[in-house]
Backbone as ProteinMPNN parsed JSONL, in Angstrom:
{"seq_chain_A": "MYLASRSPRRRALLEALGIDFETVAPQYEEEDQGLELPGELVERHSRGKAWSVVPWLKPLPAGRPVLGVDTIVVINGRIVGKAATAAEARADLSRLSGATHLVYSGVTLIWSETGEAGDPLKEMTDHAVTEVRFSRLPEREIEIYVASEEWRGKAGAYAIQERASAFVEEIRGQYTNIVGLPVSMLAGMLRTIGLWPPAEWNKNR", "coords_chain_A": {"N_chain_A": [[46.001, -6.422, -73.278], [44.361, -3.219, -73.155], [43.003, -1.365, -70.621], [40.512, 0.906, -70.485], [39.841, 2.507, -68.064], [39.482, 3.713, -64.708], [38.73, 2.167, -62.635], [39.218, 0.283, -59.732], [37.932, -2.095, -59.21], [37.355, -3.26, -61.672], [39.936, -3.689, -62.548], [40.723, -5.607, -60.668], [39.052, -7.751, -61.366], [39.97, -8.397, -63.957], [42.585, -9.133, -63.326], [42.066, -11.42, -61.778], [41.142, -13.082, -63.762], [43.419, -13.656, -65.104], [44.308, -12.098, -67.174], [46.551, -10.281, -69.128], [47.123, -6.952, -68.784], [47.067, -3.359, -69.262], [46.467, -0.294, -67.666], [44.83, 2.551, -68.926], [43.948, 5.786, -68.508], [40.768, 6.98, -69.35], [39.929, 9.709, -71.514], [37.299, 11.115, -71.436], [34.138, 12.602, -71.366], [31.228, 11.92, -69.633], [28.215, 12.451, -70.865], [24.818, 12.63, -70.546], [22.085, 12.134, -72.749], [19.402, 12.07, -72.418], [17.196, 10.928, -73.906], [17.86, 8.355, -74.43], [17.71, 4.758, -74.167], [18.577, 2.698, -71.317], [20.437, 0.636, -72.031], [21.424, 1.605, -74.461], [22.656, 3.91, -73.567], [24.786, 3.026, -71.833], [26.263, 1.602, -73.671], [27.058, 3.633, -75.433], [28.639, 5.203, -73.732], [30.633, 3.342, -72.988], [31.81, 2.908, -75.437], [32.724, 5.479, -76.011], [34.642, 5.849, -73.976], [36.518, 3.828, -74.624], [37.378, 4.551, -77.26], [38.509, 6.988, -76.673], [41.067, 6.576, -75.704], [42.459, 5.43, -77.728], [43.952, 7.121, -79.59], [46.335, 7.503, -78.181], [47.608, 5.129, -78.35], [48.342, 4.342, -80.87], [50.396, 2.806, -83.38], [47.866, 0.374, -82.718], [48.736, -2.547, -81.075], [48.605, -5.859, -82.473], [46.48, -8.315, -81.088], [46.174, -7.028, -78.687], [43.66, -5.654, -77.492], [41.601, -2.714, -76.871], [39.706, -2.075, -74.012], [36.636, -0.808, -73.052], [34.337, 0.181, -70.547], [31.138, 0.76, -69.093], [28.966, 1.354, -66.374], [25.701, 1.408, -64.974], [22.981, 1.95, -62.644], [19.549, 1.188, -62.578], [16.322, 2.018, -61.521], [12.906, 1.57, -61.492], [12.772, 2.774, -64.003], [14.369, 4.962, -63.685], [17.604, 6.364, -63.786], [20.221, 5.7, -61.621], [23.007, 7.151, -60.659], [26.442, 7.701, -59.696], [26.667, 8.619, -56.421], [27.245, 11.893, -55.21], [27.374, 13.032, -52.743], [26.966, 12.366, -49.191], [24.292, 12.642, -48.52], [23.02, 12.213, -50.994], [23.768, 9.551, -51.414], [22.451, 8.322, -49.287], [19.793, 8.794, -50.028], [19.686, 7.36, -52.447], [20.103, 4.691, -51.596], [17.858, 4.376, -50.027], [15.899, 4.365, -51.986], [16.522, 1.978, -53.276], [16.064, 0.132, -51.302], [14.261, -2.7, -50.301], [13.371, -3.185, -52.865], [13.481, -4.038, -56.42], [16.123, -3.647, -58.666], [17.884, -2.762, -61.719], [21.022, -3.534, -63.143], [23.074, -2.2, -65.528], [25.647, -2.783, -67.874], [27.772, -1.503, -70.293], [29.927, -2.762, -72.786], [32.844, -2.408, -74.65], [35.046, -3.425, -77.183], [37.973, -2.642, -78.929], [40.058, -3.307, -81.621], [43.034, -4.3, -83.466], [43.763, -6.244, -86.277], [46.206, -6.766, -87.464], [48.09, -5.033, -86.398], [49.472, -3.149, -87.784], [50.235, 0.19, -88.923], [48.463, 1.242, -90.889], [46.239, -0.32, -90.71], [42.767, -0.665, -90.529], [40.89, -0.101, -87.584], [38.856, -2.324, -85.625], [35.626, -2.729, -84.096], [33.654, -3.913, -81.344], [30.661, -3.908, -79.618], [28.511, -4.273, -76.819], [25.917, -4.956, -74.362], [25.187, -5.868, -70.952], [22.663, -7.036, -68.653], [21.66, -7.158, -65.308], [19.514, -8.328, -62.793], [18.681, -7.201, -59.596], [17.606, -7.755, -56.319], [16.965, -6.024, -53.394], [16.892, -6.448, -49.827], [14.657, -5.111, -47.308], [15.854, -2.197, -45.925], [16.645, -1.011, -42.75], [16.511, 2.377, -41.544], [18.594, 3.086, -39.814], [20.552, 1.236, -40.484], [21.163, 2.002, -43.081], [22.245, 4.518, -42.52], [24.568, 3.815, -41.083], [25.948, 2.408, -43.053], [26.35, 4.397, -45.0], [28.01, 6.091, -43.556], [30.291, 4.587, -43.578], [31.59, 5.153, -45.9], [31.893, 3.484, -48.064], [30.345, 3.635, -50.295], [31.248, 5.534, -52.05], [32.045, 6.532, -55.347], [30.66, 4.463, -56.525], [28.235, 3.054, -58.662], [24.83, 3.441, -57.975], [25.397, 3.675, -55.322], [26.489, 1.587, -53.801], [28.583, -1.265, -52.994], [28.667, -4.37, -54.108], [30.448, -6.432, -53.714], [31.483, -6.04, -51.292], [30.618, -4.834, -48.062], [27.945, -4.343, -48.683], [26.962, -6.649, -49.755], [25.375, -7.896, -47.96], [22.924, -6.741, -48.267], [21.593, -7.88, -50.367], [19.061, -9.878, -51.686], [18.369, -11.432, -53.898], [19.692, -12.368, -57.09], [19.566, -12.087, -60.576], [21.147, -12.973, -63.34], [24.453, -11.959, -64.476], [26.746, -11.961, -61.884], [29.229, -10.611, -61.767], [28.756, -8.464, -63.36], [27.449, -6.654, -61.737], [29.492, -5.924, -60.086], [30.994, -4.492, -61.868], [31.948, -5.299, -64.328], [30.893, -7.394, -66.799], [31.942, -10.449, -66.838], [31.506, -12.918, -68.173], [30.349, -12.07, -70.582], [32.469, -10.516, -71.612], [34.412, -12.533, -71.967], [33.171, -14.03, -73.973], [33.188, -12.179, -76.085], [35.937, -11.799, -76.484], [36.567, -14.401, -77.207], [35.304, -14.567, -79.669], [36.957, -12.995, -81.284], [39.244, -14.438, -81.266], [40.909, -14.298, -79.001], [40.735, -15.628, -76.603], [41.118, -18.483, -74.492], [43.049, -16.54, -71.987], [46.629, -16.185, -72.382], [47.947, -16.83, -70.044], [46.602, -18.98, -68.973], [47.672, -21.198, -70.193], [50.148, -21.693, -69.177], [50.884, -23.753, -67.41], [50.598, -26.053, -68.81]], "CA_chain_A": [[44.795, -5.611, -73.315], [44.41, -1.904, -72.536], [41.757, -1.102, -69.913], [40.201, 2.337, -70.448], [39.05, 2.681, -66.851], [40.221, 3.93, -63.467], [38.069, 1.368, -61.612], [39.996, -0.8, -59.121], [37.157, -3.338, -59.25], [37.563, -3.851, -62.994], [41.31, -4.199, -62.557], [40.756, -6.837, -59.876], [38.405, -8.83, -62.125], [40.881, -8.811, -65.031], [43.695, -9.853, -62.699], [41.575, -12.74, -61.392], [41.005, -13.873, -64.987], [44.744, -13.938, -65.66], [44.499, -11.305, -68.393], [47.635, -9.306, -69.107], [46.539, -5.681, -69.21], [47.63, -2.089, -68.826], [45.407, 0.688, -67.478], [44.986, 3.848, -69.564], [42.816, 6.602, -68.06], [40.007, 7.531, -70.484], [39.705, 11.159, -71.589], [35.939, 11.113, -71.974], [33.128, 13.188, -70.489], [29.954, 11.215, -69.726], [27.082, 13.367, -70.971], [23.575, 11.922, -70.849], [21.288, 12.868, -73.731], [18.032, 12.118, -71.938], [16.214, 10.121, -74.629], [18.394, 7.023, -74.679], [17.431, 3.644, -73.284], [19.764, 2.413, -70.506], [21.409, -0.146, -72.787], [22.054, 2.493, -75.432], [23.497, 4.851, -72.835], [26.043, 2.406, -71.383], [27.047, 1.261, -74.859], [27.686, 4.857, -75.933], [29.708, 5.597, -72.814], [31.748, 2.388, -73.075], [32.454, 3.177, -76.723], [33.444, 6.739, -75.874], [35.826, 5.63, -73.141], [37.497, 3.028, -75.359], [37.96, 5.314, -78.371], [39.252, 8.147, -76.171], [42.471, 6.239, -75.425], [43.08, 4.885, -78.942], [45.002, 7.986, -80.162], [47.582, 7.383, -77.422], [48.126, 3.769, -78.495], [48.565, 4.03, -82.278], [49.468, 1.78, -83.863], [47.41, -0.567, -81.703], [49.349, -3.851, -81.347], [47.72, -7.007, -82.694], [46.336, -9.146, -79.896], [46.035, -6.199, -77.489], [42.513, -4.775, -77.703], [41.219, -1.722, -75.866], [38.437, -2.409, -73.361], [35.913, 0.275, -72.397], [33.17, -0.329, -69.811], [30.356, 1.734, -68.342], [27.942, 0.674, -65.575], [24.712, 2.24, -64.299], [21.888, 1.289, -61.934], [18.245, 1.728, -62.98], [15.182, 1.552, -60.722], [11.638, 2.168, -61.95], [13.044, 3.591, -65.169], [15.23, 6.094, -63.332], [19.02, 6.036, -63.668], [20.863, 6.084, -60.364], [24.438, 7.192, -60.936], [27.335, 7.699, -58.542], [26.306, 9.687, -55.489], [28.307, 12.877, -54.982], [27.39, 13.396, -51.331], [26.36, 11.379, -48.291], [22.844, 12.791, -48.62], [22.603, 11.526, -52.219], [23.941, 8.108, -51.183], [21.365, 7.918, -48.394], [18.561, 8.796, -50.821], [19.76, 6.267, -53.416], [19.917, 3.422, -50.89], [16.455, 4.333, -49.608], [15.131, 3.966, -53.176], [16.803, 0.57, -53.573], [15.61, -0.688, -50.181], [13.043, -3.483, -50.48], [12.936, -3.126, -54.267], [14.316, -4.674, -57.442], [16.696, -2.7, -59.623], [18.645, -3.352, -62.808], [22.377, -3.046, -63.361], [23.466, -2.273, -66.94], [27.041, -2.488, -68.212], [28.162, -1.528, -71.697], [31.297, -3.263, -72.984], [33.368, -2.173, -75.995], [36.404, -3.851, -77.537], [38.531, -2.095, -80.164], [41.273, -4.08, -81.855], [43.669, -4.336, -84.786], [44.09, -7.63, -86.616], [47.606, -6.908, -87.887], [48.978, -4.172, -85.63], [50.155, -2.222, -88.678], [49.736, 1.557, -88.816], [47.362, 1.518, -91.808], [45.164, -1.295, -90.543], [41.579, -0.069, -89.91], [40.522, -0.734, -86.324], [37.525, -2.922, -85.563], [34.948, -2.503, -82.819], [32.529, -4.748, -80.94], [30.022, -3.308, -78.445], [27.299, -4.957, -76.363], [25.656, -4.644, -72.957], [24.61, -6.908, -70.107], [21.708, -6.553, -67.652], [21.483, -8.043, -64.159], [18.43, -7.922, -61.9], [19.088, -7.325, -58.189], [16.575, -7.398, -55.345], [17.455, -5.7, -52.05], [16.004, -6.584, -48.678], [14.272, -3.802, -46.776], [16.945, -1.729, -45.08], [16.278, -0.026, -41.725], [17.198, 3.66, -41.703], [19.845, 3.064, -39.046], [21.529, 0.456, -41.252], [21.58, 2.864, -44.184], [23.107, 5.551, -41.946], [25.856, 3.211, -40.749], [26.636, 2.092, -44.304], [26.781, 5.657, -45.608], [29.13, 6.579, -42.76], [31.473, 3.773, -43.881], [32.197, 5.727, -47.104], [32.069, 2.445, -49.079], [29.509, 3.974, -51.453], [31.876, 6.533, -52.926], [32.506, 6.06, -56.645], [29.928, 3.259, -56.934], [26.9, 3.238, -59.235], [23.818, 2.973, -57.043], [25.88, 3.948, -53.957], [26.831, 0.388, -53.024], [29.565, -2.198, -53.546], [28.118, -5.69, -53.788], [31.514, -7.354, -53.338], [31.943, -5.684, -49.953], [29.597, -4.938, -47.013], [26.592, -4.283, -49.236], [26.494, -8.001, -50.114], [24.345, -8.255, -46.98], [21.649, -6.13, -48.661], [21.067, -8.527, -51.574], [18.241, -11.075, -51.497], [18.334, -12.271, -55.105], [20.343, -11.864, -58.301], [19.288, -12.792, -61.823], [22.1, -12.485, -64.328], [25.861, -12.08, -64.131], [27.159, -11.281, -60.657], [30.345, -9.69, -62.007], [28.207, -7.248, -63.967], [27.138, -5.741, -60.637], [30.791, -5.441, -59.617], [31.421, -3.468, -62.813], [32.416, -5.858, -65.608], [30.283, -8.706, -67.047], [33.071, -11.284, -67.252], [31.089, -13.912, -69.162], [30.197, -11.369, -71.853], [33.801, -10.173, -72.091], [35.052, -13.763, -72.454], [32.56, -14.369, -75.252], [33.653, -11.226, -77.099], [37.335, -12.134, -76.761], [36.555, -15.687, -77.915], [34.895, -14.288, -81.037], [38.079, -12.443, -82.065], [40.389, -15.339, -81.152], [41.811, -13.913, -77.92], [40.333, -16.309, -75.371], [41.436, -17.999, -73.148], [44.308, -15.801, -71.861], [47.869, -16.974, -72.472], [48.309, -17.255, -68.686], [45.982, -20.259, -68.693], [48.437, -22.282, -70.811], [51.514, -21.743, -68.636], [51.168, -24.998, -66.706], [50.284, -27.209, -69.657]], "C_chain_A": [[45.076, -4.256, -72.674], [43.039, -1.643, -71.907], [41.543, 0.398, -69.808], [39.289, 2.616, -69.262], [39.973, 2.924, -65.663], [39.729, 3.009, -62.355], [38.97, 0.269, -61.046], [39.262, -2.133, -59.163], [37.321, -4.032, -60.605], [38.982, -4.402, -63.111], [41.389, -5.522, -61.818], [40.133, -8.006, -60.632], [39.31, -9.315, -63.253], [42.078, -9.568, -64.475], [43.278, -11.271, -62.312], [41.433, -13.661, -62.598], [42.361, -14.273, -65.574], [45.009, -13.197, -66.951], [45.635, -10.299, -68.188], [47.086, -7.982, -69.62], [47.303, -4.501, -68.636], [46.485, -1.088, -68.733], [45.771, 2.009, -68.15], [43.756, 4.678, -69.202], [42.077, 7.201, -69.254], [39.856, 9.042, -70.38], [38.328, 11.373, -72.224], [34.98, 11.689, -70.936], [31.795, 12.476, -70.703], [28.81, 12.227, -69.708], [25.843, 12.58, -71.386], [22.698, 12.783, -71.747], [19.795, 12.838, -73.429], [17.041, 11.195, -72.609], [16.67, 8.687, -74.871], [17.842, 5.99, -73.695], [18.7, 3.321, -72.502], [20.845, 1.631, -71.253], [22.151, 0.687, -73.81], [23.031, 3.447, -74.753], [24.833, 4.22, -72.443], [26.901, 1.969, -72.566], [27.766, 2.49, -75.402], [28.838, 5.286, -75.043], [30.899, 4.637, -72.877], [32.534, 2.606, -74.365], [33.293, 4.456, -76.638], [34.712, 6.599, -75.058], [36.913, 4.888, -73.908], [38.175, 3.852, -76.456], [38.791, 6.497, -77.877], [40.728, 7.849, -75.913], [43.205, 5.736, -76.668], [44.162, 5.796, -79.519], [46.345, 7.88, -79.449], [48.277, 6.054, -77.67], [48.444, 3.398, -79.939], [50.05, 3.834, -82.565], [49.111, 0.785, -82.754], [47.972, -1.949, -82.003], [48.298, -4.942, -81.586], [47.669, -7.828, -81.413], [46.217, -8.368, -78.605], [44.886, -5.201, -77.686], [42.37, -3.748, -76.587], [39.852, -2.12, -75.323], [37.869, -1.168, -72.683], [34.649, -0.274, -71.757], [32.456, 0.826, -69.124], [29.214, 1.015, -67.641], [27.009, 1.685, -64.928], [23.703, 1.347, -63.584], [20.584, 1.98, -62.338], [17.161, 1.152, -62.083], [13.939, 2.324, -61.146], [11.862, 3.14, -63.104], [13.949, 4.77, -64.914], [16.676, 5.643, -63.165], [19.565, 6.584, -62.361], [22.37, 6.022, -60.599], [25.273, 7.078, -59.678], [26.988, 8.89, -57.657], [27.508, 10.601, -55.248], [28.445, 13.232, -53.514], [26.761, 12.276, -50.503], [24.838, 11.444, -48.366], [22.303, 12.082, -49.868], [22.72, 10.014, -52.047], [22.813, 7.57, -50.317], [20.048, 7.823, -49.174], [18.539, 7.64, -51.815], [19.498, 4.918, -52.743], [18.485, 3.276, -50.39], [15.568, 3.915, -50.777], [15.305, 2.469, -53.463], [16.264, -0.373, -52.505], [14.278, -1.378, -50.469], [12.54, -3.555, -51.899], [13.907, -3.882, -55.174], [14.826, -3.596, -58.394], [17.498, -3.464, -60.672], [20.019, -2.708, -62.894], [22.729, -3.285, -64.824], [24.959, -1.99, -67.057], [27.216, -2.568, -69.716], [29.616, -1.945, -71.803], [31.697, -3.034, -74.441], [34.789, -2.703, -76.105], [36.778, -3.201, -78.865], [39.852, -2.804, -80.402], [41.772, -3.928, -83.289], [44.054, -5.781, -85.08], [45.565, -7.811, -86.957], [48.583, -6.094, -87.037], [49.728, -3.167, -86.48], [49.461, -0.855, -88.667], [48.525, 1.823, -89.71], [46.172, 0.599, -91.644], [43.945, -0.641, -89.881], [41.187, -0.841, -88.645], [39.091, -1.262, -86.394], [36.951, -2.726, -84.167], [33.825, -3.509, -82.604], [31.96, -4.154, -79.652], [28.737, -4.055, -78.108], [27.026, -4.502, -74.926], [25.0, -5.82, -72.256], [23.67, -6.266, -69.094], [21.582, -7.598, -66.549], [20.405, -7.464, -63.249], [18.843, -8.196, -60.452], [17.935, -6.908, -57.284], [17.209, -7.189, -53.979], [16.417, -6.072, -50.994], [15.626, -5.187, -48.188], [15.301, -3.376, -45.734], [16.435, -0.727, -44.041], [17.085, 1.263, -41.908], [18.541, 3.676, -40.979], [20.935, 2.325, -39.809], [22.055, 1.266, -42.44], [22.557, 3.924, -43.678], [24.501, 5.005, -41.661], [26.642, 2.916, -42.024], [27.155, 3.362, -44.974], [27.999, 6.21, -44.868], [30.419, 5.817, -43.057], [32.249, 4.292, -45.092], [32.382, 4.707, -48.233], [31.338, 2.792, -50.38], [30.203, 4.886, -52.456], [32.399, 5.902, -54.222], [31.779, 4.845, -57.172], [28.567, 3.63, -57.518], [25.873, 2.665, -58.27], [24.204, 3.135, -55.588], [26.105, 2.681, -53.131], [27.853, -0.459, -53.765], [29.169, -3.605, -53.152], [29.19, -6.668, -53.319], [32.046, -7.068, -51.934], [30.764, -5.791, -48.977], [28.171, -4.991, -47.556], [26.1, -5.637, -49.737], [25.383, -8.448, -49.166], [22.977, -7.694, -47.34], [20.898, -6.963, -49.703], [20.312, -9.808, -51.248], [18.302, -12.008, -52.703], [19.019, -11.559, -56.258], [19.909, -12.718, -59.477], [20.168, -12.198, -62.912], [23.518, -12.621, -63.805], [26.203, -11.271, -62.879], [28.25, -10.253, -60.929], [29.902, -8.413, -62.708], [27.911, -6.208, -62.891], [28.426, -5.15, -60.065], [31.325, -4.36, -60.557], [31.947, -3.971, -64.136], [31.789, -7.231, -65.812], [31.3, -9.66, -67.675], [32.678, -12.291, -68.329], [30.921, -13.277, -70.541], [31.558, -11.024, -72.447], [34.502, -11.393, -72.664], [34.49, -14.159, -73.812], [33.027, -13.464, -76.375], [35.1, -11.526, -77.483], [37.449, -13.452, -77.525], [36.226, -15.475, -79.396], [36.054, -13.783, -81.894], [39.373, -13.235, -81.846], [41.367, -15.012, -80.044], [41.398, -14.504, -76.568], [40.591, -17.8, -75.52], [42.764, -17.251, -73.099], [45.515, -16.727, -71.914], [48.271, -17.53, -71.121], [47.74, -18.641, -68.373], [46.795, -21.439, -69.225], [49.825, -22.475, -70.197], [51.859, -23.084, -67.993], [50.869, -26.241, -67.519], [51.558, -27.901, -70.118]], "O_chain_A": [[45.909, -4.142, -71.775], [42.023, -1.697, -72.599], [42.299, 1.09, -69.126], [38.109, 2.923, -69.434], [41.092, 2.414, -65.612], [40.254, 3.058, -61.242], [39.439, -0.588, -61.796], [39.895, -3.189, -59.153], [37.414, -5.258, -60.668], [39.198, -5.458, -63.705], [42.044, -6.457, -62.28], [40.628, -9.13, -60.55], [39.409, -10.519, -63.486], [42.538, -10.537, -65.08], [44.045, -12.216, -62.496], [41.583, -14.877, -62.477], [42.429, -15.138, -66.448], [45.848, -13.621, -67.746], [45.664, -9.567, -67.199], [46.634, -7.896, -70.762], [48.066, -4.621, -67.677], [45.629, -1.036, -69.616], [46.874, 2.525, -67.971], [42.637, 4.307, -69.555], [42.695, 7.863, -70.088], [39.676, 9.584, -69.29], [38.215, 11.758, -73.387], [35.014, 11.304, -69.768], [31.287, 12.43, -71.824], [28.481, 12.788, -68.663], [25.821, 11.945, -72.441], [22.575, 13.991, -71.546], [19.01, 13.503, -74.105], [16.12, 10.712, -71.951], [15.935, 7.893, -75.457], [17.546, 6.307, -72.543], [19.797, 3.633, -72.966], [22.032, 1.929, -71.122], [23.352, 0.512, -74.014], [24.095, 3.753, -75.291], [25.89, 4.802, -72.686], [28.129, 1.966, -72.475], [28.933, 2.415, -75.785], [29.893, 5.686, -75.536], [32.048, 5.074, -72.825], [33.76, 2.502, -74.385], [34.422, 4.507, -77.127], [35.746, 7.167, -75.409], [38.085, 5.262, -73.857], [39.401, 3.85, -76.569], [39.684, 6.962, -78.586], [41.551, 8.764, -75.904], [44.431, 5.627, -76.663], [45.215, 5.292, -79.91], [47.386, 8.14, -80.053], [49.417, 5.867, -77.245], [48.784, 2.247, -80.21], [50.882, 4.592, -82.065], [49.965, 0.406, -81.952], [47.717, -2.485, -83.082], [47.233, -4.935, -80.968], [48.682, -8.014, -80.739], [46.164, -8.964, -77.53], [45.122, -4.037, -78.01], [42.942, -3.895, -75.506], [38.949, -2.46, -76.087], [38.529, -0.55, -71.848], [33.961, -1.103, -72.353], [33.094, 1.758, -68.633], [28.56, 0.16, -68.239], [27.46, 2.699, -64.395], [23.585, 0.156, -63.874], [20.525, 3.207, -62.428], [17.084, -0.063, -61.902], [13.92, 3.555, -61.158], [11.228, 4.192, -63.176], [14.269, 5.512, -65.842], [16.945, 4.654, -62.482], [19.398, 7.76, -62.036], [22.934, 4.934, -60.723], [24.867, 6.438, -58.708], [27.016, 10.035, -58.107], [28.639, 10.137, -55.102], [29.505, 13.682, -53.078], [26.119, 11.369, -51.033], [24.168, 10.415, -48.285], [21.26, 11.431, -49.813], [21.845, 9.275, -52.498], [22.28, 6.492, -50.579], [19.283, 6.876, -48.993], [17.501, 7.007, -52.01], [18.75, 4.096, -53.272], [17.958, 2.165, -50.337], [14.592, 3.19, -50.584], [14.355, 1.784, -53.844], [16.033, -1.551, -52.777], [13.296, -0.731, -50.832], [11.396, -3.946, -52.128], [14.987, -4.3, -54.759], [14.066, -2.75, -58.865], [17.757, -4.658, -60.526], [20.163, -1.496, -62.738], [22.69, -4.417, -65.307], [25.476, -1.071, -66.421], [26.859, -3.566, -70.342], [30.446, -1.524, -70.997], [30.971, -3.422, -75.357], [35.626, -2.463, -75.235], [35.991, -3.21, -79.811], [40.679, -2.897, -79.495], [41.048, -3.496, -84.187], [44.612, -6.463, -84.221], [46.116, -8.894, -86.76], [49.766, -6.425, -86.963], [50.542, -2.406, -85.957], [48.257, -0.76, -88.432], [47.634, 2.573, -89.309], [45.188, 0.729, -92.373], [44.069, -0.11, -88.777], [41.158, -2.072, -88.639], [38.242, -0.731, -87.11], [37.684, -2.578, -83.189], [33.137, -3.906, -83.544], [32.702, -3.922, -78.697], [27.97, -4.424, -78.998], [27.811, -3.751, -74.348], [24.347, -6.655, -72.882], [23.845, -5.106, -68.719], [21.416, -8.785, -66.828], [20.387, -6.264, -62.971], [19.3, -9.292, -60.126], [17.356, -5.836, -57.461], [17.906, -8.065, -53.467], [15.213, -6.015, -51.245], [16.219, -4.196, -48.614], [15.578, -4.106, -44.782], [15.855, 0.296, -44.405], [18.221, 1.224, -42.379], [19.516, 4.226, -41.49], [22.098, 2.728, -39.79], [23.243, 1.219, -42.759], [23.57, 4.201, -44.32], [25.5, 5.658, -41.961], [27.851, 3.141, -42.079], [28.285, 3.388, -45.462], [28.918, 6.739, -45.494], [31.513, 6.329, -42.82], [33.407, 3.931, -45.298], [32.974, 5.037, -49.261], [31.69, 2.285, -51.445], [29.767, 4.987, -53.603], [33.095, 4.886, -54.201], [32.212, 4.245, -58.156], [27.834, 4.429, -56.935], [26.02, 1.537, -57.799], [23.431, 2.775, -54.701], [25.935, 2.692, -51.912], [27.978, -0.388, -54.988], [29.316, -3.994, -51.993], [28.887, -7.626, -52.608], [32.941, -7.758, -51.445], [29.989, -6.744, -49.058], [27.295, -5.613, -46.955], [24.934, -5.763, -50.109], [24.55, -9.28, -49.525], [21.969, -8.125, -46.78], [19.697, -6.772, -49.898], [20.853, -10.713, -50.613], [18.289, -13.23, -52.55], [18.949, -10.338, -56.397], [19.889, -13.945, -59.381], [19.962, -11.066, -63.349], [23.761, -13.31, -62.814], [25.98, -10.061, -62.823], [28.209, -9.148, -60.39], [30.597, -7.398, -62.655], [28.102, -5.012, -63.112], [28.442, -4.005, -59.613], [32.013, -3.435, -60.126], [32.351, -3.177, -64.986], [32.115, -8.159, -65.072], [31.489, -9.672, -68.892], [33.422, -12.5, -69.287], [31.304, -13.868, -71.551], [31.782, -11.215, -73.642], [35.12, -11.311, -73.725], [35.234, -14.573, -74.701], [33.242, -13.925, -77.496], [35.45, -11.51, -78.663], [38.317, -13.605, -78.384], [36.803, -16.126, -80.266], [36.134, -14.095, -83.082], [40.459, -12.77, -82.192], [42.534, -15.397, -80.119], [41.688, -13.93, -75.518], [40.311, -18.353, -76.584], [43.536, -17.308, -74.057], [45.435, -17.897, -71.542], [48.879, -18.598, -71.052], [48.33, -19.392, -67.596], [46.624, -22.564, -68.755], [50.591, -23.326, -70.65], [53.016, -23.504, -68.03], [50.881, -27.353, -66.992], [51.494, -28.896, -70.841]]}, "name": "protein", "num_of_chains": 1, "seq": "MYLASRSPRRRALLEALGIDFETVAPQYEEEDQGLELPGELVERHSRGKAWSVVPWLKPLPAGRPVLGVDTIVVINGRIVGKAATAAEARADLSRLSGATHLVYSGVTLIWSETGEAGDPLKEMTDHAVTEVRFSRLPEREIEIYVASEEWRGKAGAYAIQERASAFVEEIRGQYTNIVGLPVSMLAGMLRTIGLWPPAEWNKNR"}
């Protein structure tokens, strides 16, 4: 598999699954169009990331799909992206405090059935949604968390697999979606095209 992402969290999830993959940095600018629903937005971004690396991989080998993923946080209909400053991170966490938000991830797979140069590539795109409820966070706790710098590069300004796990009261949906890759959805997509389970799972049989 080729992972069109720079995210260390997505790499860690694929490694835990035993998937053989190579990271290829996507050449894609995320531009929001304003009128899209959250699911449409993450699907478009995941598709854009995946297709942006395809020209570097032609011909795409059979059995080695390209994976593109995009994740956002939404609260009260408002998209909360990656905070650029400590002040933005503080404001984002204050919005999430004591409230329920949604995490959306778009997932795109692009693959070739034969691996031959003239073979038209195929695409599958979908998205997952997970509901997350935060406990009410005292201002001092938010300040300490922001000072930790853990929020940098994270949608919603938090990392659920790290210290921010203490903020979460309830989850409805896929936990790994909040980390940045809905693993169950990915497995289902790979199963559909005959690439699940990973070859690594059969090594000890």
